[in-house]
C-alpha positions as CSV (number, residue, x, y, z in Angstrom):
1,X,137.6,110.2,120.7
2,X,139.9,109.1,123.7
3,X,136.9,107.1,125.3
4,X,136.4,105.1,121.9
5,X,139.8,104.1,121.8
6,X,139.9,103.0,125.4
7,X,136.8,101.2,124.9
8,X,138.3,99.2,121.7
9,X,141.4,98.4,123.9
10,X,139.1,97.1,126.5
11,X,137.1,94.9,124.0
12,X,140.2,93.8,122.3
13,X,141.9,92.5,125.5
14,X,138.6,90.8,126.8
15,X,138.4,88.9,123.3
16,X,142.0,88.0,123.4
17,X,142.1,86.9,127.0
18,X,139.1,84.8,126.5
19,X,140.7,83.1,123.4
20,X,143.9,82.4,125.1
21,X,142.7,81.2,128.2
22,X,140.2,78.8,126.6
23,X,143.0,77.2,124.5
24,X,145.0,76.3,127.7
25,X,145.0,72.5,128.6
26,X,143.6,71.7,132.1
27,X,147.1,70.5,133.2
28,X,148.4,74.0,132.7
29,X,145.8,75.9,134.7
30,X,147.7,75.7,137.8
31,X,151.0,77.2,136.5
32,X,148.6,79.9,134.8
33,X,147.4,80.5,138.0
34,X,150.7,81.1,139.6
35,X,151.6,83.4,137.0
36,X,148.6,85.6,137.6
37,X,149.3,85.5,141.2
38,X,152.5,87.0,140.5
39,X,151.1,89.6,138.3
40,X,148.6,90.4,141.1
41,X,151.7,90.8,143.6
42,X,153.1,93.5,141.3
43,X,149.6,95.3,141.3
44,X,149.8,95.3,145.1
45,X,153.2,97.1,144.9
46,X,151.7,99.7,142.6
47,X,148.7,100.1,144.9
48,X,151.1,100.4,147.9
49,X,153.0,102.9,146.1
50,X,149.8,105.0,145.1
51,X,148.5,104.8,148.6
52,X,151.7,106.0,150.3
53,X,152.3,108.9,147.8
54,X,150.3,111.4,149.8
55,X,149.8,113.6,146.8
56,X,146.1,113.9,147.1
57,X,143.5,112.6,149.4
58,X,141.3,110.9,146.7
59,X,144.6,109.1,145.4
60,X,145.6,107.9,149.1
61,X,141.8,106.6,149.3
62,X,141.7,104.9,146.0
63,X,145.3,103.5,146.7
64,X,144.1,102.0,150.1
65,X,141.1,100.5,148.2
66,X,143.5,99.1,145.6
67,X,145.7,97.7,148.3
68,X,142.7,95.8,149.9
69,X,141.3,94.3,146.6
70,X,145.0,93.2,145.5
71,X,145.6,91.8,148.7
72,X,142.4,89.8,148.6
73,X,143.2,88.8,145.1
74,X,146.7,87.5,145.9
75,X,145.8,85.7,149.3
76,X,142.7,83.9,147.4
77,X,144.8,83.0,144.3
78,X,147.2,81.2,146.3
79,X,144.6,79.5,148.2
80,X,143.1,78.4,145.2
81,X,146.5,77.3,143.7
82,X,147.2,75.3,146.9
83,X,144.1,73.5,146.7
84,X,144.6,72.6,143.2
85,X,148.2,71.3,143.8
86,X,146.9,69.3,147.0
87,X,144.7,67.4,144.5
88,X,147.9,66.1,142.8
89,X,149.5,65.0,146.1
90,X,149.5,61.2,147.0
91,X,147.1,60.5,149.6
92,X,148.3,58.3,152.3
93,X,145.9,55.5,153.5
94,X,146.2,52.6,156.0
95,X,149.0,50.2,155.1
96,X,148.0,47.3,153.2
97,X,149.0,43.5,154.1
98,X,151.7,41.8,151.9
99,X,149.4,38.9,151.2
100,X,146.3,40.4,149.5
101,X,145.4,43.8,148.4
102,X,142.6,45.4,150.5
103,X,142.9,42.6,153.2
104,X,143.3,43.6,156.9
105,X,145.8,42.1,159.0
């Protein structure tokens, strides 16, 4: 019975997440990604705690795998966020002459 309840919670969270993310406008995806990276950072702290507890060998192995995957997620997320933010930066080009736009001196 517990497996049915957990499957229901999983399906509900997938549906709710899809509905919420699909309603986010494109201008808010970068802040949303930054928030997701912060949550992944919290996951990384939990994974480090699990890996370093030393209670059982399997818990340490799973904790180490969680550390690896969470680190990949955090670093990749920040790289993608940085790339998205760079699209909004002003590109510097060659200086224009004062007389005509586009004319070279």
